[in-house]
Backbone bond lengths (Angstrom), bond angles and torsions (degrees), N, CA, C in turn:
res aa  C-N    CA-C-N  psi(-1)  N-CA   C-N-CA  omega(-1)  CA-C   N-CA-C  phi
1 M - - - 1.448 - - 1.509 106.93 -
2 N 1.326 115.31 135.15 1.464 118.89 178.88 1.553 108.64 -120.68
3 K 1.324 114.84 174.84 1.470 120.25 -176.75 1.547 111.03 -59.81
4 S 1.310 116.51 -41.23 1.427 121.49 -178.71 1.535 111.51 -60.74
5 D 1.333 116.38 -44.82 1.466 121.61 177.95 1.508 111.40 -64.77
6 I 1.321 117.43 -47.02 1.453 118.53 -176.72 1.523 110.74 -68.09
7 T 1.343 117.51 -33.96 1.442 120.89 178.13 1.575 109.88 -64.67
8 L 1.319 116.15 -41.78 1.441 120.56 175.81 1.535 112.10 -59.66
9 L 1.322 116.01 -45.53 1.479 119.78 178.53 1.524 112.06 -62.78
10 Y 1.343 116.78 -37.37 1.464 117.95 -178.58 1.544 111.55 -77.64
11 K 1.319 118.02 -25.63 1.452 119.49 171.69 1.524 109.68 -70.03
12 Y 1.329 116.53 -37.47 1.470 119.73 175.19 1.520 107.90 -62.81
13 N 1.322 118.96 -47.13 1.473 123.72 -178.53 1.541 108.93 -57.07
14 Q 1.332 116.26 -43.89 1.478 120.79 177.61 1.513 111.29 -63.00
15 W 1.333 118.51 -45.85 1.438 123.86 178.62 1.538 111.58 -59.18
16 A 1.334 115.18 -48.12 1.474 119.27 -177.58 1.532 111.13 -67.25
17 N 1.330 116.43 -41.77 1.459 119.45 174.63 1.537 111.55 -56.38
18 A 1.326 114.65 -43.72 1.492 118.75 -177.75 1.549 109.47 -64.47
19 K 1.315 118.30 -39.33 1.473 120.17 179.12 1.562 108.29 -61.58
20 I 1.292 117.86 -43.25 1.470 120.23 -179.42 1.506 109.96 -69.01
21 L 1.298 119.15 -47.90 1.464 121.58 -177.76 1.537 111.76 -66.26
22 N 1.322 118.12 -39.48 1.460 119.45 176.72 1.535 110.91 -63.03
23 T 1.257 116.32 -39.84 1.493 121.10 177.75 1.535 109.42 -67.07
24 A 1.311 115.38 -45.68 1.457 118.91 -178.78 1.549 114.22 -62.55
25 S 1.320 115.41 -21.48 1.467 117.69 177.86 1.527 112.08 -67.17
26 N 1.354 117.47 -10.29 1.464 121.16 -180.00 1.501 114.19 -93.59
27 V 1.333 117.82 -7.01 1.493 119.06 -178.52 1.512 109.42 -81.26
28 T 1.302 114.42 160.18 1.478 118.66 175.28 1.534 109.71 -78.51
29 H 1.316 114.69 165.52 1.474 118.53 178.53 1.549 108.96 -60.85
30 D 1.323 116.35 -41.94 1.515 117.67 -179.93 1.507 110.20 -61.60
31 Q 1.302 119.52 -38.67 1.467 120.64 177.15 1.530 110.91 -66.84
32 F 1.294 115.98 -40.55 1.447 120.58 -179.80 1.553 113.09 -59.09
33 V 1.325 115.78 -40.46 1.467 119.64 -175.68 1.543 112.86 -97.53
34 A 1.349 117.60 -3.44 1.440 120.45 -177.35 1.533 111.93 -60.24
35 S 1.306 116.67 146.20 1.465 120.39 174.53 1.509 109.76 -78.88
36 A 1.346 115.34 162.92 1.450 121.57 177.47 1.521 106.42 -157.31
37 T 1.299 117.32 171.32 1.428 121.72 -178.55 1.524 116.27 -88.93
38 F 1.321 118.06 8.44 1.419 121.74 178.08 1.543 107.91 -69.67
39 P 1.358 117.68 159.37 1.455 119.80 -174.66 1.526 116.47 -55.08
40 H 1.321 116.82 -29.83 1.466 119.33 177.73 1.529 113.42 -112.68
41 G 1.314 113.69 23.61 1.454 120.90 176.16 1.497 111.02 88.46
42 G 1.346 115.60 -143.41 1.433 121.69 -176.46 1.543 112.33 -84.04
43 L 1.305 114.89 -158.41 1.448 120.92 -175.11 1.501 111.30 -59.87
44 R 1.301 119.04 -48.57 1.455 123.16 -177.53 1.555 108.80 -59.98
45 G 1.318 117.38 -50.46 1.466 121.67 -179.05 1.536 111.56 -59.37
46 T 1.326 117.49 -40.92 1.431 122.09 -178.17 1.537 111.05 -68.18
47 L 1.326 115.07 -43.37 1.492 120.17 178.47 1.511 111.09 -67.23
48 V 1.335 117.82 -42.03 1.455 119.25 -179.71 1.532 110.37 -65.31
49 H 1.325 116.52 -39.04 1.487 118.36 177.29 1.508 110.71 -62.47
50 T 1.314 119.29 -39.28 1.474 122.34 179.63 1.496 110.48 -67.04
51 L 1.309 117.20 -43.96 1.464 121.23 176.58 1.543 110.24 -63.24
52 F 1.336 117.76 -42.83 1.435 121.17 179.10 1.509 111.02 -56.96
53 A 1.326 117.67 -44.33 1.452 120.47 -179.64 1.533 112.05 -60.33
54 E 1.321 116.12 -43.49 1.463 120.24 177.73 1.507 110.12 -61.66
55 W 1.325 116.78 -44.16 1.472 122.33 -178.37 1.506 111.44 -63.42
56 I 1.357 116.86 -50.46 1.491 119.20 -172.86 1.519 110.11 -70.91
57 W 1.331 118.48 -37.97 1.473 119.13 -178.85 1.539 108.86 -67.52
58 R 1.300 118.87 -40.86 1.485 118.64 177.50 1.512 110.78 -60.82
59 H 1.298 116.17 -42.60 1.498 117.34 176.81 1.529 111.35 -61.81
60 R 1.292 117.42 -43.84 1.464 120.50 177.77 1.549 110.55 -58.88
61 W 1.310 116.99 -44.88 1.440 120.02 179.97 1.513 112.35 -64.03
62 E 1.314 114.89 -27.89 1.479 121.41 179.69 1.512 111.67 -86.62
63 G 1.330 119.15 -3.93 1.455 121.84 172.40 1.535 116.39 106.12
64 T 1.351 116.58 7.78 1.476 117.38 174.96 1.529 109.18 -119.83
65 S 1.310 114.77 157.29 1.471 119.70 -178.19 1.558 108.63 -126.46
66 P 1.337 116.34 86.26 1.484 117.88 179.50 1.531 110.63 -57.99
67 V 1.316 115.24 149.44 1.464 118.91 176.52 1.516 109.26 -111.59
68 V 1.275 120.22 -2.85 1.466 122.51 179.12 1.535 109.26 -93.29
69 H 1.307 114.07 159.54 1.478 121.04 176.21 1.538 108.23 -114.09
70 L 1.284 117.60 146.13 1.458 120.24 166.38 1.521 104.21 -76.52
71 K 1.327 117.03 140.36 1.461 121.41 -176.66 1.501 109.73 -125.41
72 P 1.330 116.97 151.10 1.470 119.43 178.96 1.482 113.80 -52.58
73 D 1.358 118.19 -38.28 1.469 120.79 -179.55 1.516 112.48 -66.76
74 D 1.356 118.62 -13.10 1.463 120.72 174.92 1.524 111.89 -70.17
75 F 1.332 115.80 -13.02 1.479 121.51 -174.38 1.550 108.73 -129.00
76 A 1.314 112.82 92.22 1.481 120.06 -177.61 1.524 111.20 -66.99
77 T 1.306 116.26 -31.80 1.455 121.93 -176.37 1.526 111.33 -128.36
78 F 1.330 115.94 156.83 1.415 119.58 174.13 1.523 111.55 -59.14
79 E 1.335 118.25 -39.07 1.438 123.12 -178.24 1.561 110.49 -60.37
80 S 1.332 117.62 -39.46 1.436 118.99 178.83 1.506 112.06 -65.77
81 L 1.309 117.30 -36.49 1.462 123.06 176.84 1.527 109.71 -66.94
82 Q 1.314 114.98 -46.82 1.476 119.64 -179.52 1.531 111.68 -59.72
83 A 1.303 116.94 -42.34 1.464 120.71 179.71 1.500 111.72 -64.14
84 R 1.315 116.61 -45.69 1.450 121.49 177.37 1.522 112.42 -59.97
85 W 1.355 114.88 -42.06 1.474 121.41 179.36 1.539 110.30 -63.07
86 A 1.317 118.59 -40.34 1.465 122.71 178.54 1.520 109.89 -60.13
87 D 1.334 115.70 -43.37 1.471 120.51 178.77 1.550 111.12 -64.15
88 E 1.343 115.96 -45.09 1.441 120.00 -179.76 1.548 111.40 -66.66
89 E 1.317 116.88 -39.56 1.471 119.36 179.67 1.519 110.56 -61.16
90 S 1.311 116.64 -39.29 1.475 119.70 179.91 1.515 109.18 -63.66
91 L 1.325 118.22 -44.26 1.475 121.77 179.07 1.508 111.28 -65.46
92 L 1.335 118.00 -40.66 1.462 121.95 -178.99 1.503 110.35 -65.69
93 M 1.319 117.50 -45.41 1.451 119.79 -179.78 1.520 113.42 -69.22
94 K 1.311 117.86 -28.32 1.453 122.19 172.42 1.503 108.91 -64.51
95 F 1.324 118.02 -43.81 1.468 122.52 177.22 1.546 109.00 -58.58
96 V 1.317 116.51 -48.93 1.444 121.53 -179.27 1.520 110.38 -59.00
97 D 1.311 117.58 -46.15 1.458 122.27 -179.45 1.517 112.63 -59.63
98 N 1.294 118.37 -29.69 1.461 121.41 -177.29 1.534 115.12 -92.65
99 L 1.348 114.30 5.41 1.487 117.47 179.56 1.552 111.20 -74.43
100 T 1.317 113.93 159.97 1.435 120.88 170.47 1.552 108.43 -126.00
101 D 1.327 116.62 160.57 1.471 118.75 175.85 1.522 112.50 -55.99
102 Q 1.322 114.59 -40.15 1.467 117.77 -178.62 1.516 111.76 -66.58
103 R 1.343 117.35 -42.18 1.452 118.92 -179.12 1.518 112.35 -64.62
104 L 1.331 116.79 -33.93 1.476 120.17 178.17 1.511 112.35 -57.81
105 G 1.329 117.73 -31.48 1.455 122.45 -179.49 1.522 113.59 -87.12
106 N 1.308 117.08 -6.59 1.496 119.97 -177.34 1.503 111.67 -75.62
107 H 1.309 114.42 153.57 1.492 121.42 169.53 1.502 108.47 -84.60
108 F 1.316 113.14 152.74 1.481 121.00 173.03 1.525 106.54 -140.14
109 Q 1.314 114.65 160.62 1.456 121.82 179.02 1.522 109.89 -118.12
110 Y 1.299 114.13 146.65 1.460 121.11 175.84 1.525 109.15 -153.96
111 T 1.296 115.39 166.75 1.441 121.96 177.05 1.535 106.80 -118.08
112 S 1.324 116.77 130.24 1.449 121.11 178.49 1.515 111.71 -66.35
113 T 1.303 116.95 168.25 1.480 118.86 178.82 1.476 109.88 -68.95
114 E 1.338 120.11 -15.15 1.461 123.65 173.47 1.523 112.97 -84.11
115 G 1.312 117.25 -6.77 1.478 121.02 -179.49 1.515 115.09 94.18
116 N 1.385 117.64 10.33 1.449 121.45 -179.19 1.529 109.90 -88.39
117 P 1.341 119.61 133.36 1.451 120.06 176.77 1.513 112.77 -85.01
118 Y 1.325 115.84 143.66 1.483 121.74 -179.76 1.543 109.04 -137.41
119 Q 1.311 114.64 153.04 1.443 121.95 168.02 1.517 107.72 -127.25
120 R 1.284 118.92 127.63 1.446 123.64 -176.93 1.537 111.55 -137.47
121 V 1.328 115.91 162.24 1.451 121.61 171.66 1.520 107.19 -84.02
122 L 1.324 116.99 134.23 1.474 122.18 -174.92 1.515 112.46 -52.97
123 W 1.334 117.11 -52.36 1.502 116.94 -173.10 1.502 110.52 -67.31
124 H 1.310 119.72 -28.58 1.493 121.19 176.37 1.519 109.85 -59.14
125 T 1.306 118.10 -46.02 1.471 121.96 -178.83 1.507 111.12 -72.61
126 M 1.329 116.28 -32.74 1.458 117.22 178.30 1.502 111.50 -68.22
127 L 1.332 116.88 -39.28 1.443 121.75 173.95 1.538 112.06 -62.80
128 H 1.360 114.97 -42.57 1.447 123.02 177.14 1.562 109.63 -55.19
129 L 1.334 117.46 -43.53 1.463 120.80 -174.81 1.529 110.01 -64.92
130 V 1.319 117.29 -43.88 1.463 119.59 177.14 1.533 111.51 -61.67
131 N 1.334 115.14 -45.16 1.453 121.34 178.62 1.524 110.22 -60.06
132 H 1.318 116.49 -46.28 1.448 122.15 178.40 1.508 111.69 -57.85
133 G 1.341 114.96 -43.21 1.464 118.86 179.19 1.498 111.99 -64.05
134 T 1.345 117.37 -34.78 1.464 120.89 177.92 1.510 111.64 -59.05
135 Q 1.321 114.89 -45.40 1.486 119.61 178.66 1.512 111.15 -58.72
136 H 1.299 118.37 -49.44 1.421 120.37 -175.20 1.526 114.67 -78.03
137 R 1.342 116.89 -27.04 1.490 118.52 170.02 1.505 109.40 -65.29
138 S 1.324 118.43 -35.72 1.468 121.89 178.80 1.547 107.94 -63.09
139 E 1.316 117.65 -42.99 1.477 120.21 178.97 1.514 109.98 -63.30
140 A 1.342 116.11 -44.59 1.454 119.61 178.23 1.508 111.63 -63.04
141 A 1.334 116.88 -39.38 1.461 119.29 177.06 1.513 112.51 -62.13
142 A 1.316 117.37 -37.99 1.477 121.21 176.51 1.504 109.83 -62.90
143 L 1.319 117.24 -45.90 1.477 120.42 178.17 1.495 111.28 -61.74
144 L 1.305 116.77 -46.07 1.487 121.12 -178.89 1.528 109.79 -62.38
145 T 1.301 116.91 -42.22 1.476 120.18 177.82 1.506 111.70 -61.00
146 D 1.323 116.97 -42.63 1.484 121.40 174.86 1.534 112.34 -59.10
147 F 1.321 116.00 -32.39 1.470 121.38 177.00 1.526 112.23 -80.30
148 G 1.317 118.48 -1.84 1.451 122.03 179.28 1.519 113.71 88.89
149 H 1.332 116.68 20.16 1.496 121.58 -176.57 1.508 109.17 -134.25
150 S 1.315 118.50 73.67 1.443 120.45 179.59 1.533 110.60 -67.81
151 P 1.313 119.28 135.13 1.454 121.65 176.56 1.551 112.50 -77.88
152 G 1.327 117.21 -6.51 1.458 119.57 -175.36 1.518 109.79 82.03
153 D 1.323 115.93 -165.63 1.443 123.07 -176.91 1.510 109.30 -74.30
154 I 1.299 116.96 133.34 1.479 123.69 177.46 1.496 113.30 -123.02
155 D 1.327 115.80 19.11 1.484 120.95 179.22 1.529 109.53 -73.97
156 F 1.313 112.68 153.76 1.469 122.66 -179.89 1.541 110.63 -55.36
157 V 1.309 119.14 -44.08 1.495 122.39 -178.65 1.525 110.53 -60.59
158 Y 1.324 118.41 -33.54 1.486 120.86 179.23 1.553 109.27 -69.46
159 F 1.331 114.38 -38.54 1.449 119.27 176.29 1.551 109.12 -61.07
160 L 1.348 115.52 -45.94 1.474 117.83 -179.17 1.509 112.03 -62.04
161 S 1.346 118.05 -34.53 1.443 121.78 178.56 1.539 112.73 -68.00
162 E 1.316 116.25 -25.55 1.447 121.36 -179.64 1.534 113.69 -89.87
163 M 1.311 115.89 -8.59 1.478 119.46 -176.74 1.534 110.45 -72.56
């Protein structure tokens, strides 16, 4: 994996997140906070989990290992979640912009929120984060579609077509 490849993947991640968040801005507050049977609950829980993953992995890549979780109750409204996500996206893309090919191949250490130590290759976890986001964006897309607000296609090839 090189910087050009990882940058493309993170631009895709940004594009796909925007499609989900732009669509989610159309749901009612009751729909936003409603529970569901997805692994992280309803729309709010799913989106918060996705944001949390981006936040915690960026921190790990930057050398810290947070032990706290972002929780759905931290975001009373969609607008508060959207604002926090915009801030995180800016920090994440700044991290991506500052990468080098060499750094992508380096190992880094972190401690999980459960206190377990790990050593990983940076690009492996960066690819994991985009893949992880794909799973949860799909869950959010299903919820949004059930609410009558489909985000449309969020596949990588559609992103490439729009570039």
